[in-house]
Z-matrix of the N, CA and C atoms (Angstrom, degrees):
N
C 1 1.473
C 2 1.523 1 109.20
N 3 1.314 2 116.63 1 138.07
C 4 1.469 3 120.87 2 -177.05
C 5 1.519 4 110.80 3 -68.00
N 6 1.313 5 116.18 4 142.40
C 7 1.448 6 121.03 5 178.13
C 8 1.531 7 110.02 6 -75.44
N 9 1.321 8 115.38 7 142.60
C 10 1.461 9 119.61 8 176.69
C 11 1.518 10 109.43 9 -73.93
N 12 1.366 11 116.05 10 159.24
C 13 1.463 12 120.15 11 177.69
C 14 1.506 13 111.11 12 -61.25
N 15 1.340 14 116.21 13 -36.33
C 16 1.471 15 119.96 14 -179.86
C 17 1.516 16 110.45 15 -64.38
N 18 1.349 17 116.67 16 -44.18
C 19 1.456 18 119.76 17 -179.93
C 20 1.522 19 110.84 18 -63.38
N 21 1.335 20 117.62 19 -42.87
C 22 1.461 21 120.70 20 179.46
C 23 1.527 22 110.49 21 -62.63
N 24 1.321 23 117.11 22 -37.36
C 25 1.468 24 120.59 23 179.32
C 26 1.519 25 110.30 24 -64.42
N 27 1.322 26 116.14 25 -39.72
C 28 1.468 27 118.96 26 -179.65
C 29 1.524 28 111.38 27 -67.88
N 30 1.320 29 115.82 28 -30.86
C 31 1.456 30 118.97 29 178.42
C 32 1.526 31 111.27 30 -66.99
N 33 1.321 32 117.52 31 -18.39
C 34 1.456 33 120.57 32 -178.88
C 35 1.532 34 112.23 33 -86.72
N 36 1.314 35 117.58 34 7.50
C 37 1.461 36 120.73 35 178.59
C 38 1.523 37 110.19 36 -60.20
N 39 1.314 38 115.81 37 128.33
C 40 1.462 39 121.76 38 -179.70
C 41 1.525 40 108.80 39 -122.85
N 42 1.317 41 116.32 40 122.64
C 43 1.463 42 120.23 41 179.08
C 44 1.519 43 111.06 42 -61.13
N 45 1.325 44 116.73 43 -42.52
C 46 1.468 45 120.34 44 -178.12
C 47 1.527 46 110.77 45 -62.65
N 48 1.339 47 116.80 46 -44.89
C 49 1.457 48 119.94 47 179.49
C 50 1.519 49 111.85 48 -65.12
N 51 1.331 50 115.67 49 -39.04
C 52 1.466 51 119.72 50 179.69
C 53 1.526 52 110.63 51 -66.08
N 54 1.324 53 116.91 52 -43.22
C 55 1.461 54 120.06 53 177.24
C 56 1.519 55 111.26 54 -60.95
N 57 1.321 56 116.46 55 -38.87
C 58 1.460 57 119.68 56 178.45
C 59 1.531 58 110.52 57 -64.20
N 60 1.318 59 116.98 58 -41.06
C 61 1.464 60 119.87 59 178.34
C 62 1.530 61 111.00 60 -63.99
N 63 1.312 62 116.46 61 -40.13
C 64 1.465 63 120.26 62 178.23
C 65 1.526 64 110.81 63 -64.61
N 66 1.323 65 116.03 64 -41.78
C 67 1.464 66 121.01 65 -175.40
C 68 1.521 67 113.25 66 -73.57
N 69 1.331 68 116.21 67 -20.20
C 70 1.466 69 119.57 68 -177.10
C 71 1.525 70 112.38 69 -113.28
N 72 1.317 71 116.28 70 18.82
C 73 1.459 72 120.37 71 -179.72
C 74 1.524 73 110.27 72 -57.42
N 75 1.327 74 116.39 73 140.92
C 76 1.459 75 122.33 74 -178.62
C 77 1.530 76 110.38 75 -101.30
N 78 1.335 77 116.77 76 151.84
C 79 1.471 78 120.32 77 -177.93
C 80 1.518 79 112.55 78 -80.82
N 81 1.331 80 115.69 79 57.38
C 82 1.458 81 119.28 80 176.69
C 83 1.519 82 109.20 81 -144.04
N 84 1.318 83 115.32 82 159.15
C 85 1.456 84 120.98 83 -173.44
C 86 1.526 85 112.41 84 -62.73
N 87 1.325 86 117.47 85 -38.67
C 88 1.464 87 120.84 86 -178.51
C 89 1.516 88 111.45 87 -60.35
N 90 1.332 89 117.08 88 -46.15
C 91 1.461 90 121.31 89 -179.44
C 92 1.526 91 110.97 90 -64.06
N 93 1.319 92 116.21 91 -42.99
C 94 1.463 93 121.31 92 -178.31
C 95 1.521 94 110.94 93 -66.64
N 96 1.320 95 117.30 94 -45.03
C 97 1.462 96 120.52 95 -179.04
C 98 1.526 97 111.60 96 -68.21
N 99 1.322 98 117.33 97 -36.69
C 100 1.458 99 120.67 98 179.26
C 101 1.524 100 110.37 99 -62.68
N 102 1.318 101 116.41 100 -43.96
C 103 1.461 102 120.09 101 179.76
C 104 1.524 103 110.71 102 -68.02
N 105 1.327 104 116.84 103 -39.18
C 106 1.459 105 120.63 104 178.70
C 107 1.524 106 110.86 105 -63.39
N 108 1.337 107 117.30 106 -41.53
C 109 1.459 108 120.89 107 179.22
C 110 1.528 109 111.22 108 -64.18
N 111 1.322 110 116.30 109 -37.46
C 112 1.465 111 120.04 110 177.19
C 113 1.531 112 110.19 111 -62.20
N 114 1.331 113 116.83 112 -45.29
C 115 1.461 114 120.61 113 179.69
C 116 1.522 115 110.69 114 -62.54
N 117 1.328 116 117.05 115 -43.13
C 118 1.464 117 120.59 116 178.93
C 119 1.522 118 111.45 117 -61.19
N 120 1.319 119 116.79 118 -40.17
C 121 1.454 120 121.02 119 -179.11
C 122 1.524 121 111.38 120 -66.36
N 123 1.326 122 116.17 121 -39.53
C 124 1.460 123 120.65 122 -176.58
C 125 1.530 124 113.22 123 -87.02
N 126 1.331 125 117.64 124 -15.59
C 127 1.462 126 121.35 125 -171.83
C 128 1.528 127 115.06 126 -56.65
N 129 1.329 128 119.98 127 -39.63
C 130 1.467 129 118.03 128 -178.94
C 131 1.526 130 113.89 129 -57.00
N 132 1.318 131 116.89 130 -28.37
C 133 1.463 132 120.82 131 -178.87
C 134 1.517 133 113.36 132 -103.77
N 135 1.347 134 116.55 133 -34.90
C 136 1.463 135 119.93 134 -169.82
C 137 1.537 136 113.84 135 -124.41
N 138 1.309 137 119.09 136 27.95
C 139 1.466 138 121.70 137 -174.16
C 140 1.521 139 112.72 138 -51.11
N 141 1.312 140 116.99 139 -51.17
C 142 1.464 141 120.63 140 -176.73
C 143 1.525 142 111.74 141 -63.72
N 144 1.329 143 116.90 142 -45.36
C 145 1.466 144 120.77 143 -179.44
C 146 1.522 145 111.85 144 -64.86
N 147 1.330 146 116.10 145 -40.39
C 148 1.463 147 120.26 146 -179.72
C 149 1.525 148 111.35 147 -61.04
N 150 1.317 149 116.08 148 -47.62
C 151 1.467 150 119.09 149 -178.49
C 152 1.524 151 110.49 150 -70.09
N 153 1.315 152 116.90 151 -34.99
C 154 1.467 153 119.83 152 177.11
C 155 1.525 154 110.66 153 -59.81
N 156 1.324 155 117.13 154 -43.94
C 157 1.470 156 120.36 155 178.00
C 158 1.531 157 110.62 156 -67.57
N 159 1.320 158 116.35 157 -39.29
C 160 1.473 159 120.83 158 177.34
C 161 1.528 160 110.08 159 -59.10
N 162 1.323 161 116.64 160 -45.42
C 163 1.467 162 121.20 161 -179.06
C 164 1.525 163 110.75 162 -63.13
N 165 1.320 164 116.68 163 -42.42
C 166 1.468 165 120.12 164 -179.41
C 167 1.524 166 110.96 165 -59.65
N 168 1.334 167 116.52 166 -48.33
C 169 1.464 168 119.86 167 179.82
C 170 1.528 169 110.25 168 -68.25
N 171 1.320 170 117.24 169 -39.42
C 172 1.465 171 122.18 170 -179.85
C 173 1.531 172 111.05 171 -57.59
N 174 1.313 173 117.14 172 -48.49
C 175 1.459 174 120.82 173 -176.41
C 176 1.524 175 112.68 174 -70.33
N 177 1.334 176 117.36 175 -20.94
C 178 1.468 177 121.04 176 -179.69
C 179 1.533 178 112.32 177 -95.36
N 180 1.327 179 117.48 178 -0.35
C 181 1.463 180 121.46 179 -173.23
C 182 1.521 181 112.25 180 -94.42
N 183 1.344 182 115.41 181 161.91
C 184 1.461 183 120.29 182 173.70
C 185 1.524 184 109.17 183 -79.74
N 186 1.335 185 116.10 184 -178.69
C 187 1.452 186 120.40 185 -173.07
C 188 1.524 187 112.40 186 -60.65
N 189 1.329 188 117.98 187 -45.07
C 190 1.457 189 120.15 188 -176.32
C 191 1.523 190 111.72 189 -64.06
N 192 1.334 191 117.56 190 -44.78
C 193 1.459 192 118.93 191 -179.23
C 194 1.531 193 110.35 192 -67.55
N 195 1.324 194 116.97 193 -35.58
C 196 1.470 195 118.46 194 176.56
C 197 1.525 196 110.69 195 -60.41
N 198 1.319 197 116.40 196 -40.85
C 199 1.456 198 119.85 197 178.90
C 200 1.524 199 110.66 198 -62.99
N 201 1.331 200 117.16 199 -44.12
C 202 1.459 201 120.50 200 179.74
C 203 1.528 202 111.47 201 -64.05
N 204 1.325 203 116.15 202 -38.27
C 205 1.467 204 119.61 203 178.90
C 206 1.527 205 111.03 204 -69.21
N 207 1.319 206 117.45 205 -30.88
C 208 1.468 207 119.91 206 173.82
C 209 1.523 208 110.34 207 -66.37
N 210 1.335 209 116.52 208 -37.00
C 211 1.465 210 119.62 209 176.36
C 212 1.531 211 110.20 210 -62.66
N 213 1.341 212 116.38 211 -37.63
C 214 1.464 213 119.93 212 177.29
C 215 1.531 214 110.02 213 -62.51
N 216 1.333 215 116.87 214 -48.95
C 217 1.467 216 120.66 215 179.34
C 218 1.523 217 110.73 216 -59.04
N 219 1.335 218 116.38 217 -40.68
C 220 1.458 219 120.83 218 179.03
C 221 1.526 220 110.75 219 -62.09
N 222 1.329 221 117.28 220 -44.97
C 223 1.462 222 121.62 221 177.55
C 224 1.529 223 110.64 222 -59.96
N 225 1.331 224 116.04 223 -45.57
C 226 1.460 225 120.50 224 -178.54
C 227 1.525 226 110.60 225 -59.14
N 228 1.326 227 116.63 226 -50.55
C 229 1.462 228 120.36 227 -173.52
C 230 1.527 229 112.22 228 -69.89
N 231 1.331 230 117.76 229 -32.97
C 232 1.461 231 118.89 230 177.59
C 233 1.530 232 112.06 231 -72.39
N 234 1.324 233 117.09 232 -39.13
C 235 1.462 234 120.53 233 -177.21
C 236 1.526 235 112.45 234 -85.86
N 237 1.322 236 117.00 235 -9.58
C 238 1.464 237 119.54 236 -179.78
C 239 1.523 238 111.52 237 -71.81
N 240 1.318 239 117.66 238 -27.31
C 241 1.463 240 120.25 239 -173.29
C 242 1.524 241 113.89 240 -56.76
N 243 1.337 242 118.92 241 -49.44
C 244 1.471 243 117.25 242 179.89
C 245 1.532 244 114.17 243 -81.94
N 246 1.334 245 117.19 244 -4.88
C 247 1.466 246 118.99 245 -171.68
C 248 1.521 247 114.41 246 -112.75
N 249 1.329 248 117.24 247 -28.36
C 250 1.462 249 120.03 248 -173.20
C 251 1.522 250 111.32 249 -118.17
N 252 1.321 251 117.28 250 154.80
C 253 1.464 252 119.93 251 174.77
C 254 1.528 253 110.83 252 -59.92
N 255 1.312 254 116.49 253 152.52
C 256 1.468 255 121.31 254 -179.20
C 257 1.518 256 110.63 255 -56.34
N 258 1.323 257 117.09 256 -39.36
C 259 1.466 258 120.60 257 -178.59
C 260 1.526 259 111.20 258 -62.07
N 261 1.334 260 117.43 259 -40.40
C 262 1.466 261 121.31 260 179.04
C 263 1.518 262 110.72 261 -69.55
N 264 1.333 263 116.74 262 -41.07
C 265 1.462 264 120.95 263 177.62
C 266 1.527 265 110.95 264 -60.50
N 267 1.323 266 116.83 265 -45.99
C 268 1.465 267 120.33 266 179.61
C 269 1.518 268 111.06 267 -64.60
N 270 1.337 269 116.45 268 -36.99
C 271 1.460 270 120.17 269 177.20
C 272 1.522 271 110.54 270 -63.20
N 273 1.337 272 116.97 271 -46.30
C 274 1.455 273 120.88 272 179.82
C 275 1.526 274 111.29 273 -61.98
N 276 1.330 275 117.20 274 -46.06
C 277 1.461 276 121.00 275 -178.98
C 278 1.521 277 111.00 276 -61.15
N 279 1.343 278 116.30 277 -43.42
C 280 1.462 279 119.73 278 179.53
C 281 1.516 280 112.75 279 -65.39
N 282 1.325 281 116.59 280 -40.55
C 283 1.460 282 120.69 281 179.90
C 284 1.530 283 111.43 282 -68.16
N 285 1.329 284 116.44 283 -43.99
C 286 1.461 285 119.84 284 178.29
C 287 1.524 286 110.90 285 -60.68
N 288 1.316 287 116.51 286 -46.90
C 289 1.471 288 119.15 287 -176.80
C 290 1.522 289 111.08 288 -64.64
N 291 1.319 290 116.84 289 -42.96
C 292 1.463 291 120.03 290 178.86
C 293 1.518 292 111.35 291 -60.04
N 294 1.331 293 116.13 292 -34.98
C 295 1.462 294 119.94 293 -178.45
C 296 1.510 295 114.25 294 -77.67
N 297 1.331 296 117.15 295 -31.86
C 298 1.470 297 119.34 296 -175.25
C 299 1.519 298 114.26 297 -95.17
N 300 1.324 299 117.50 298 -21.28
C 301 1.465 300 121.13 299 -169.21
C 302 1.523 301 113.80 300 -52.49
N 303 1.321 302 117.71 301 -43.71
C 304 1.465 303 121.16 302 -174.29
C 305 1.527 304 113.57 303 -98.43
N 306 1.328 305 116.88 304 14.35
C 307 1.467 306 119.69 305 -176.79
C 308 1.527 307 111.83 306 -131.17
N 309 1.323 308 116.49 307 33.95
C 310 1.457 309 120.76 308 -177.50
C 311 1.522 310 113.56 309 -110.33
N 312 1.328 311 117.59 310 -3.26
C 313 1.468 312 120.35 311 -172.55
C 314 1.522 313 112.96 312 -52.65
N 315 1.334 314 116.55 313 -39.34
C 316 1.462 315 120.49 314 -176.57
C 317 1.527 316 111.73 315 -65.59
N 318 1.338 317 117.37 316 -18.19
C 319 1.463 318 121.34 317 -178.79
C 320 1.523 319 113.24 318 -98.01
N 321 1.318 320 117.18 319 -11.25
C 322 1.456 321 119.43 320 -178.86
C 323 1.529 322 109.88 321 -64.30
N 324 1.315 323 115.99 322 132.82
C 325 1.454 324 120.48 323 -177.33
C 326 1.510 325 112.97 324 94.41
N 327 1.341 326 117.83 325 -12.11
C 328 1.460 327 122.65 326 177.16
C 329 1.534 328 107.84 327 -80.87
N 330 1.311 329 117.29 328 124.68
C 331 1.466 330 121.97 329 -177.14
C 332 1.526 331 111.70 330 -58.23
N 333 1.319 332 117.27 331 -34.90
C 334 1.456 333 120.84 332 -179.45
C 335 1.518 334 111.27 333 -65.30
N 336 1.325 335 116.52 334 -39.03
C 337 1.456 336 119.05 335 177.63
C 338 1.525 337 110.34 336 -68.79
N 339 1.337 338 117.10 337 -36.56
C 340 1.452 339 120.39 338 176.68
C 341 1.522 340 111.34 339 -59.63
N 342 1.336 341 116.98 340 -40.27
C 343 1.462 342 120.90 341 177.90
C 344 1.525 343 111.11 342 -67.16
N 345 1.322 344 116.08 343 -36.56
C 346 1.456 345 119.51 344 178.00
C 347 1.529 346 110.52 345 -65.70
N 348 1.328 347 116.97 346 -39.31
C 349 1.468 348 120.62 347 175.53
C 350 1.525 349 110.54 348 -59.74
N 351 1.321 350 116.90 349 -40.28
C 352 1.469 351 120.54 350 178.30
C 353 1.524 352 110.77 351 -62.32
N 354 1.338 353 116.67 352 -40.13
C 355 1.460 354 120.92 353 177.90
C 356 1.522 355 110.03 354 -64.10
N 357 1.317 356 116.79 355 -45.19
C 358 1.462 357 120.19 356 179.68
C 359 1.526 358 111.65 357 -57.78
N 360 1.330 359 115.82 358 -35.92
C 361 1.457 360 118.89 359 179.04
C 362 1.530 361 111.32 360 -74.96
N 363 1.333 362 117.08 361 -48.83
C 364 1.468 363 119.89 362 -176.04
C 365 1.525 364 112.07 363 -66.15
N 366 1.322 365 117.27 364 -34.36
C 367 1.464 366 121.43 365 -179.56
C 368 1.528 367 112.67 366 -95.13
N 369 1.321 368 116.93 367 1.70
C 370 1.464 369 122.13 368 179.74
C 371 1.533 370 111.63 369 53.16
N 372 1.339 371 113.87 370 43.80
C 373 1.462 372 119.76 371 177.97
C 374 1.524 373 110.12 372 -67.78
N 375 1.338 374 116.15 373 -41.55
C 376 1.462 375 122.37 374 172.54
C 377 1.521 376 108.67 375 -121.88
N 378 1.327 377 116.87 376 164.14
C 379 1.461 378 120.50 377 -177.64
C 380 1.524 379 110.44 378 -73.46
N 381 1.313 380 116.35 379 161.78
C 382 1.454 381 120.76 380 178.70
C 383 1.529 382 110.84 381 -63.76
N 384 1.318 383 116.31 382 -35.27
C 385 1.469 384 120.02 383 177.42
C 386 1.523 385 110.59 384 -62.96
N 387 1.318 386 117.16 385 -44.01
C 388 1.460 387 120.87 386 179.15
C 389 1.531 388 110.71 387 -63.51
N 390 1.322 389 117.03 388 -43.85
C 391 1.460 390 120.80 389 -179.78
C 392 1.525 391 111.24 390 -65.71
N 393 1.328 392 117.29 391 -35.96
C 394 1.471 393 120.20 392 177.14
C 395 1.523 394 110.25 393 -63.40
N 396 1.319 395 116.60 394 -37.56
C 397 1.466 396 119.59 395 177.71
C 398 1.516 397 110.78 396 -63.61
N 399 1.346 398 116.46 397 -41.06
C 400 1.463 399 119.86 398 177.79
C 401 1.528 400 110.94 399 -65.34
N 402 1.328 401 117.27 400 -40.20
C 403 1.470 402 120.50 401 -179.38
C 404 1.522 403 110.55 402 -64.07
N 405 1.324 404 117.12 403 -42.39
C 406 1.469 405 120.13 404 179.12
C 407 1.527 406 110.48 405 -63.18
N 408 1.310 407 115.99 406 -44.51
C 409 1.474 408 119.22 407 179.59
C 410 1.522 409 110.33 408 -63.70
N 411 1.333 410 117.00 409 -41.41
C 412 1.455 411 120.47 410 179.88
C 413 1.523 412 110.84 411 -62.74
N 414 1.316 413 117.11 412 -43.01
C 415 1.469 414 121.01 413 179.13
C 416 1.525 415 110.79 414 -60.41
N 417 1.328 416 116.45 415 -45.23
C 418 1.468 417 120.37 416 179.60
C 419 1.521 418 111.39 417 -63.07
N 420 1.345 419 116.55 418 -43.73
C 421 1.462 420 119.37 419 -177.02
C 422 1.527 421 111.88 420 -69.99
N 423 1.324 422 117.70 421 -36.89
C 424 1.459 423 120.04 422 178.73
C 425 1.531 424 111.00 423 -67.98
N 426 1.331 425 116.20 424 -36.23
C 427 1.470 426 119.06 425 175.12
C 428 1.527 427 110.53 426 -64.30
N 429 1.323 428 116.04 427 -40.17
C 430 1.468 429 119.91 428 177.74
C 431 1.517 430 110.54 429 -66.00
N 432 1.328 431 117.15 430 -39.63
C 433 1.458 432 121.16 431 178.58
C 434 1.525 433 111.05 432 -60.76
N 435 1.317 434 115.89 433 -40.76
C 436 1.464 435 120.11 434 178.74
C 437 1.530 436 110.64 435 -63.49
N 438 1.323 437 116.54 436 -37.42
C 439 1.467 438 120.11 437 178.24
C 440 1.528 439 110.82 438 -67.48
N 441 1.339 440 116.28 439 -38.46
C 442 1.466 441 119.87 440 177.85
C 443 1.521 442 110.21 441 -65.04
N 444 1.336 443 117.40 442 -41.61
C 445 1.462 444 120.87 443 177.49
C 446 1.528 445 110.68 444 -59.79
N 447 1.320 446 116.05 445 -42.58
C 448 1.468 447 120.31 446 179.30
C 449 1.524 448 110.59 447 -64.65
N 450 1.334 449 116.10 448 -40.51
C 451 1.464 450 119.70 449 177.67
C 452 1.522 451 110.62 450 -62.07
N 453 1.341 452 116.76 451 -39.29
C 454 1.459 453 120.33 452 178.65
C 455 1.516 454 112.11 453 -60.85
N 456 1.332 455 116.52 454 -39.81
C 457 1.460 456 120.20 455 178.62
C 458 1.530 457 111.12 456 -64.40
N 459 1.330 458 116.82 457 -40.32
C 460 1.465 459 120.45 458 178.51
C 461 1.530 460 111.08 459 -66.33
N 462 1.326 461 116.44 460 -38.18
C 463 1.465 462 119.91 461 178.24
C 464 1.525 463 110.03 462 -63.83
N 465 1.334 464 117.42 463 -44.06
C 466 1.462 465 120.82 464 178.41
C 467 1.523 466 111.19 465 -60.05
N 468 1.332 467 115.30 466 -41.58
C 469 1.467 468 119.24 467 179.73
C 470 1.524 469 110.74 468 -65.24
N 471 1.333 470 117.13 469 -39.45
C 472 1.465 471 121.05 470 179.58
C 473 1.528 472 110.74 471 -66.01
N 474 1.325 473 117.21 472 -40.45
C 475 1.472 474 120.89 473 178.53
C 476 1.521 475 110.14 474 -62.30
N 477 1.345 476 115.68 475 -45.92
C 478 1.469 477 119.77 476 -179.61
C 479 1.527 478 110.82 477 -61.20
N 480 1.331 479 115.99 478 -40.45
C 481 1.473 480 119.82 479 -179.21
C 482 1.529 481 111.23 480 -66.66
N 483 1.332 482 116.27 481 -42.68
C 484 1.467 483 119.71 482 -179.57
C 485 1.523 484 111.54 483 -67.39
N 486 1.331 485 116.94 484 -39.87
C 487 1.459 486 119.26 485 178.23
C 488 1.533 487 110.77 486 -64.67
N 489 1.317 488 116.58 487 -33.80
C 490 1.455 489 120.35 488 176.57
C 491 1.523 490 111.03 489 -65.50
N 492 1.339 491 115.30 490 -37.23
C 493 1.463 492 118.94 491 -179.70
C 494 1.523 493 111.77 492 -68.65
N 495 1.352 494 116.70 493 -24.43
C 496 1.464 495 119.81 494 179.81
C 497 1.530 496 111.57 495 -66.36
N 498 1.326 497 115.93 496 -24.03
C 499 1.464 498 118.96 497 -179.03
C 500 1.531 499 112.18 498 -78.50
N 501 1.317 500 116.31 499 -11.02
C 502 1.460 501 119.64 500 178.58
C 503 1.533 502 109.55 501 -87.00
N 504 1.307 503 115.40 502 167.13
C 505 1.475 504 120.15 503 -179.96
C 506 1.522 505 109.68 504 -76.91
N 507 1.306 506 116.10 505 111.27
C 508 1.467 507 121.63 506 177.64
C 509 1.520 508 107.72 507 -135.15
N 510 1.307 509 115.31 508 164.57
C 511 1.465 510 119.63 509 178.64
C 512 1.523 511 110.09 510 -71.09
N 513 1.331 512 115.62 511 161.79
C 514 1.464 513 119.97 512 178.73
C 515 1.530 514 111.10 513 -59.59
N 516 1.318 515 115.28 514 -39.54
C 517 1.471 516 119.30 515 -179.62
C 518 1.531 517 110.83 516 -63.88
N 519 1.324 518 116.46 517 -43.25
C 520 1.464 519 120.32 518 178.74
C 521 1.523 520 110.89 519 -64.38
N 522 1.327 521 115.61 520 -40.32
C 523 1.470 522 119.71 521 179.63
C 524 1.522 523 110.78 522 -62.88
N 525 1.345 524 116.51 523 -40.71
C 526 1.459 525 119.95 524 179.06
C 527 1.538 526 110.66 525 -65.42
N 528 1.324 527 116.48 526 -40.15
C 529 1.463 528 120.46 527 178.82
C 530 1.533 529 111.03 528 -63.33
N 531 1.327 530 115.06 529 -43.41
C 532 1.465 531 119.68 530 179.18
C 533 1.526 532 110.26 531 -63.10
N 534 1.319 533 115.94 532 -44.24
C 535 1.472 534 120.01 533 -179.82
C 536 1.523 535 111.01 534 -61.82
N 537 1.330 536 116.62 535 -40.42
C 538 1.462 537 121.08 536 179.41
C 539 1.529 538 110.98 537 -63.84
N 540 1.334 539 116.28 538 -42.74
C 541 1.466 540 120.45 539 179.29
C 542 1.520 541 110.16 540 -65.60
N 543 1.320 542 118.19 541 -41.59
C 544 1.462 543 121.83 542 179.35
C 545 1.529 544 110.52 543 -60.51
N 546 1.328 545 116.30 544 -43.12
C 547 1.467 546 120.20 545 179.66
C 548 1.522 547 110.52 546 -60.15
N 549 1.336 548 115.94 547 -45.02
C 550 1.469 549 120.16 548 -179.93
C 551 1.527 550 110.84 549 -64.63
N 552 1.315 551 116.80 550 -41.20
C 553 1.460 552 120.13 551 179.21
C 554 1.529 553 111.29 552 -65.89
N 555 1.335 554 116.68 553 -38.52
C 556 1.468 555 119.37 554 178.67
C 557 1.528 556 110.67 555 -66.27
N 558 1.333 557 116.89 556 -35.87
C 559 1.463 558 119.86 557 175.80
C 560 1.523 559 110.10 558 -64.67
N 561 1.329 560 116.45 559 -42.48
C 562 1.464 561 120.48 560 178.31
C 563 1.527 562 111.11 561 -63.40
N 564 1.335 563 116.13 562 -39.15
C 565 1.463 564 120.60 563 179.53
C 566 1.527 565 111.06 564 -64.66
N 567 1.320 566 117.35 565 -38.29
C 568 1.458 567 120.49 566 177.55
C 569 1.530 568 111.51 567 -63.57
N 570 1.330 569 116.26 568 -37.77
C 571 1.467 570 119.77 569 176.88
C 572 1.519 571 110.65 570 -64.70
N 573 1.329 572 116.53 571 -40.68
C 574 1.463 573 120.91 572 177.90
C 575 1.528 574 109.92 573 -61.77
N 576 1.324 575 117.01 574 -45.23
C 577 1.460 576 120.87 575 -178.63
C 578 1.523 577 111.68 576 -66.00
N 579 1.325 578 116.49 577 -38.21
C 580 1.467 579 119.58 578 177.45
C 581 1.518 580 110.62 579 -63.18
N 582 1.319 581 116.23 580 -36.46
C 583 1.469 582 120.54 581 178.78
C 584 1.524 583 110.94 582 -67.83
N 585 1.331 584 116.05 583 -38.99
C 586 1.459 585 120.43 584 -173.49
C 587 1.524 586 113.65 585 -85.97
N 588 1.328 587 117.09 586 -27.85
C 589 1.465 588 119.69 587 -175.88
C 590 1.517 589 111.42 588 -70.01
N 591 1.322 590 116.59 589 147.84
C 592 1.458 591 121.94 590 177.34
C 593 1.508 592 109.92 591 -137.84
N 594 1.374 593 117.12 592 161.69
C 595 1.465 594 121.39 593 -179.18
C 596 1.517 595 112.55 594 -76.36
N 597 1.330 596 115.99 595 175.59
C 598 1.458 597 121.88 596 -179.05
C 599 1.517 598 111.23 597 -68.93
N 600 1.325 599 114.95 598 161.25
C 601 1.450 600 120.25 599 177.46
C 602 1.529 601 110.12 600 -83.28
N 603 1.333 602 114.93 601 166.31
C 604 1.463 603 119.41 602 -175.34
C 605 1.523 604 111.11 603 -117.16
N 606 1.323 605 114.28 604 -179.00
C 607 1.461 606 120.48 605 -177.11
C 608 1.520 607 111.74 606 -72.62
N 609 1.355 608 116.60 607 179.65
C 610 1.453 609 119.09 608 -171.92
C 611 1.520 610 113.43 609 -139.97
N 612 1.328 611 117.57 610 81.77
C 613 1.456 612 119.28 611 173.11
C 614 1.524 613 110.01 612 -67.74
N 615 1.315 614 117.38 613 170.45
C 616 1.452 615 121.51 614 179.00
C 617 1.516 616 110.11 615 -110.88
N 618 1.331 617 114.64 616 166.76
C 619 1.459 618 120.15 617 -179.13
C 620 1.517 619 111.81 618 -71.43
N 621 1.311 620 115.83 619 165.39
C 622 1.460 621 121.08 620 179.66
C 623 1.518 622 108.40 621 -123.37
N 624 1.344 623 119.33 622 165.70
C 625 1.466 624 121.25 623 -178.62
C 626 1.518 625 111.38 624 -66.26
N 627 1.340 626 116.67 625 142.39
C 628 1.450 627 122.06 626 171.38
C 629 1.524 628 108.89 627 -78.37
N 630 1.318 629 116.83 628 170.32
C 631 1.450 630 120.09 629 178.72
C 632 1.518 631 111.93 630 -66.64
N 633 1.353 632 117.42 631 -22.97
C 634 1.457 633 119.88 632 179.26
C 635 1.527 634 111.44 633 -87.51
N 636 1.345 635 117.22 634 6.39
C 637 1.452 636 120.85 635 177.08
C 638 1.509 637 114.29 636 96.32
N 639 1.340 638 117.61 637 -16.08
C 640 1.459 639 120.70 638 177.40
C 641 1.513 640 108.78 639 -79.02
N 642 1.305 641 116.33 640 177.23
C 643 1.468 642 118.97 641 -177.03
C 644 1.513 643 111.05 642 -111.80
N 645 1.318 644 115.31 643 132.85
C 646 1.455 645 120.93 644 176.57
C 647 1.512 646 109.19 645 -73.86
N 648 1.319 647 116.52 646 132.77
C 649 1.459 648 120.47 647 179.61
C 650 1.518 649 109.13 648 -101.80
N 651 1.342 650 115.94 649 125.77
C 652 1.453 651 120.39 650 -179.94
C 653 1.512 652 113.03 651 -102.36
N 654 1.335 653 116.94 652 -17.73
C 655 1.464 654 122.18 653 -179.16
C 656 1.505 655 112.84 654 67.55
N 657 1.350 656 118.71 655 16.55
C 658 1.457 657 120.57 656 176.00
C 659 1.515 658 109.58 657 -62.96
N 660 1.350 659 115.35 658 146.45
C 661 1.455 660 119.75 659 174.19
C 662 1.516 661 108.48 660 -126.41
């Protein structure tokens, strides 16, 4: 029996090409929707492989690309309902959540991610139990972030105090000890700043209509 055009198209799925598309995603609605549509088209045959590649690129990406890839997952899961069997939709949702759950720390505290969480709840993209797990993790990480910020302030104060002491009359040995401690503290401060610093924000396209006439929410700001 002759193969359908759709089946032949699915056979052309290339992991390398898909990874490249994920890695070069642009911060605009067209790029995000195009990638989401590709995943939806291939999902009946390659659901597990698609999400596996998505997770690999997601975990290796910086904060901005992770956010864009979350928008892709959100588009996929919202538009999958009228297009894919329930079993495939549940498989995709479970795979996406398992892949993203432990790699969101860099986005906690970002207003755009907070809006995306609201969409996930209102549209029931993930279960309430799954969202509660994310909220608990976010609360813990934000509390830890606040402690790191406080530690950074204390380190800065200690550096300033030690540098002030260098201007006083001290022995050469004491001066060397102070200088050594200052160097170590400055290295520690740089680590704190690297942990706290984040990249610039991106543009904010709007959602588009779903196939059932409702509107897909992307939570872009």
